[in-house]
N, C-alpha and C positions, 0 to 999 in steps of 0.2 A: 359479579360475585360467584367464583367457583365452589363446587359443593365443597371442598377442605375446607375455604375460608368462613362458610356457614356454619361449620361447627362451632367456632368462636364466636358467633352472632346469632343466639338461637332465637331472635325477634325477627329475623329476615324469613321469608319463606324457605321453608326446607325441601319442597318435594320436587324442586326443578324438572326435569322433564316425566316424572311417574304421571301416569294418567290411567292407574287402573290398580284397584285394591289399596286404597288411601284416602287418608283425611287429614287436613290441617286447620285446627281453627284458633283464635284469640279470644281472650276472655279480658275484657275492660269493664270494670266494676266502677261506678259513680255514686258517690253520698253526698247530700248536698249538706250544706254549714248548718242547718236547723236540725240534721238526723229525720228528717220525716220522709225523705224519699229515696228510693236505693233501685238504679237502673243497671242493669247488666247487659253489655253490647256484645253479642257473641258473631261475628264474622268468620267465614271458613270456605273450605272448598271438599267436595266429597266425589268418588270415583268409586263405583261398585267393582266388586272382583273380575270380572270380565270386562268392565272399563264401558260398557253400553248406557249404565244409566251414570250421568255426570252431572253435578250442579255446583252453583254457588250460593251460599246462603248468609242471613244475616238476623241473627235470633235476638229479639227484645225480649229481655226480662225485667218487668216492673215488678217492686216490690207489694204494690198496692194494684195489680192488674193481673193480667193472663198472658202468658208466653206467646207471642206471635212469631212465626216463621217465613220470613222474606226468601223466596227462592228465585234465583237467575239461573240462565243458560250458563255453562261453565267457562264458555268464550267470553264473559263479561268480567272475569277475575283477571286482573292484571298485578303485577308485582313489577318493581324497580329494582334490576339486581345492582345496580349501583348505589343504590342507597340502603344505609344501614336499617331503615326499617319503612318502608312504603307500599300498601296495599291499596286496591280499588277494586269495589263489586258494584257494577251497575250504577257509576257515577257516585257511590257512596266511597270517602276516601278515609286511610287512617295511616297516620303517620306518627313520629315521636312526637310531634307537636300538637297533636290533637284529632279528632274525628270529625267529619263535617256527614251529616246523613240527610238522604233525601230519599224516603222508604213511603212507598204507598201502593196498595192494592184495594180489592173493592171493601174491605172491612176496617181497614187501621192505615192512618198516617202518621210517621214520623220524621220529624224533620229539626234542626237545627246543628249547632255548632259546639262542640266542647272543646277546650285548648288544656293543655297538660303542662305541668311546672317539669321541672328536671324530676329524671325519674332514678328512683334508687334500686336498681338491678341486684339482684343475686351475682356475686362475684364471680366473674370469667377469669381463669387462669390457663397456664398451658397444659396441665395434666388434669385441668378439672374444670370444663368447659361451662359451667352454671351447675344448677340445682340438683343435676343428675352424676356430678363428679364423673368418674371414668367410665361409668355405664353409658355414657354419652358416647362413645367410642366403638359400642358393640353393636354390629350390625342385626337389623330384621328384629329388633325387639317391638312387642305388640303396640306398645305406647311409649312415646318421650315426651318430655317436659320440660319447660322452661319458665322461670320467675322472672319477669321485665322489669316489673317496678313494685316493690313491699308498699311504696308509700309515695304519692305526689299530690300536689294542690291541683286544683279544678277550677275553671271559669267558662263562662259561657250557658247555653242553656239548651234544653230541648223541648219540642211541644209534642206528646204522643196522646192522639186521638183529640186533639183540641185543647188538652190540657199543659200549659208551659210550666217547666220544671226548671227552677235555677240552679246552677252550679257553682255560681261564685262563691268563693270561700271554702268549697268542698273539699273532699279528698279522694283519692282514684288509687286503685292497684290493678295489675295488669299481669298476665299469663298466659300460657298457650299448649297446647297438647298437638302432638300429630304421630301418624303411624298407620296401624290398620285396625284395632279397635280399642275402646275403652277396657280395663279389667272385667273379669266378672264379678269381682266383688271389692268395695272401696270405702274409705272413709276420708273425707277431705274437709276441710274448714279454713277461712280465712277470716282476719279482722285486722285493721288499721285505725280503729276507734277506742282507744283508751283513756284513762283519764289524764294518765302522763303522755304528753305530745312525743310524738316519734317513733313512738313502739308500734310494731306490726309484727303477727302472729301468721304462719303459714304452714299447715301440717296435713301430711298425706299418709295413708297406710293403703297398701293397695296388694291383691295377689297377683304376682308377676311369673308368668309362663317362662321356665328355664330349661333350655333343651328336652328334655323329656319329661322334665318335672315342673315344680312351680314351687316359689317362696314368698314369704309375706316381706314385703318390703315397705321402709321406712323414711321418709322423708320431711324433716320440721325445720323451721327455720324461726328466730325470734330476735327482731331488731329492738336494740334497746339502747340509746347514749349512742348511737353510730355504731354500734357493734353489732354484729350478726352473730347469732349463736348457732351453731349448725348440729343438728342430729341427723345422721342419714346411716343407711346399711353400711354403703361403702366407707365410713367414717368410724365403722365398727360400734356404733349405737343400736342398743337392745331395745326391742320392746318387750318391757317387763310386765305388763297387764293391759288387758283390753276387754271393756265392756261396752255392748253396743245394743239399741233396741230402736224403736220406731221414733227418728227422729231425735234421737240422744246418744251420747257416745262417751266415754272416758278412756283414757289411756297414758301412759307413763313410759318415755323414752328414756334411757339414761346410757351415757358412756362412762369412761374410767373418773372424769373430771364433773360430769354435770347431770343434772335430771331434768328433764320438763314434763310437767302434768298438766294435761289438758282436759277439759270436761265442756262439752259441748249440747247446747240446751236449743235445738230448732222447733219448727212447728210444721203443719202439713205444707209441703213443698209444691212449687209449679213442677210442672213435666216438662222436660226439655228432650229435645231429640239428640241421640249419642250416636257414634261410629260403630259400626259392627261391619269388619272386614270392608272397611271405606265406606259402604253405603250408611246413610244415617236414618238407620232403620231401628236402633236400640232407645231407650230410654234412660233419663237421669232427673232424679228428686232433687231439686234444689230449694232449700228454705234461706230466703232472704231476710235478714232483721232478726237472727239468731242473738244467741249469747254464747261468748267461749271465756270462760275462767281458765284463767294460766298462772302457773305456779314454775320459775326457774329456780333452783337447787344448785349449790355448790357441793360437791360431795367431798368432805374432809373425813376418813376414816370414817369414824362411827355417829360423824354430824354430818347434818345436811343444811347448813344455813340458807334461810332465803334471799336470792340475789334480786328478784323481781314476782310480784305478785300483784294481778290486777284482772278486771273483767273486762273483756272485747265486747262491745256493742256492735250492731250491723254489720253482724256477722254472716258470710255466705257459708251455708254446711250443706254438707252432701253425706247420708250414710246409707250406702248401698250394699249392706250384708245379710240380706234375707238369708244367703246360704250358709251363711256364719263360716266361712271360708278363711276368715282374718282370725279365728281362734277366740276362746274366751277364756280370759284369766283373771279374776277379780283383784281390783286396786285395794287393797286393804288398808294402807296406811303410807304416808312417805318414808323415801330412807333414811335412816339413822335413828328410828323411833321402834 
């Protein structure tokens, strides 16, 4: 698969022959049917700025334990350029159909097989190849982002440290990032566990370097009844208010037609490794099992009737805004009031 074709296939490995100042990682979130266990699995590859320090990895992030980082020589990372998505790290495989894990070091063993149902990806079109829209065509951005599946069925199981977790009847979510570094500040959250089946929400607000300056970029999507309602900087949606603190945030994003309000309530998160100029030397605090309150409104003149309102359970939440670079504008009340 050529570089140009990979643009319209965000799931595939994007790095090609790059061997320095680069990272790429996939985020697989699994929630069991009883909603008692959440496990995020993050495979990836890391190349330092000079290319001397390089390795592949698999981060295992359980909601009821501690993050564990399995490191492998970079040469044990392999990808199939002929496949829409297929990577292997030290015998651990990840494809569109599922993942097979055989991870072990001196402190932890993680083994098992989880199968995926059909993915529900963020739409890819000729002019908007995924969640980043036309920004995907901009070269040398700090971070690129892809949402591979907003929601899909799970089957199979994982055994972590001798404890077996059954994922039959569970739900999954998949996204990825690649580039040089995570943003200096960001808020991200996702949930596909609402009382109304088939609803999934992902939202991200981040400081984006741009030429000699930076701007606060927004990407959000809410999948309801098979329709994806999109809000993004490139669709002229605006962040009309934002507040955040330790493990919580509230924000409102609106365009001319609709408004999305999201309130996030997490708890003390697990510390993950994050990329800095390709090297996995940064930190990322993620809360698994949080709550996401969501309201989608349709804007009609002075009125704002509610299209959807719900509470997302088992939310993954990251509030990394200690520098307050994302701004602070109080969310007083919904539009039209």
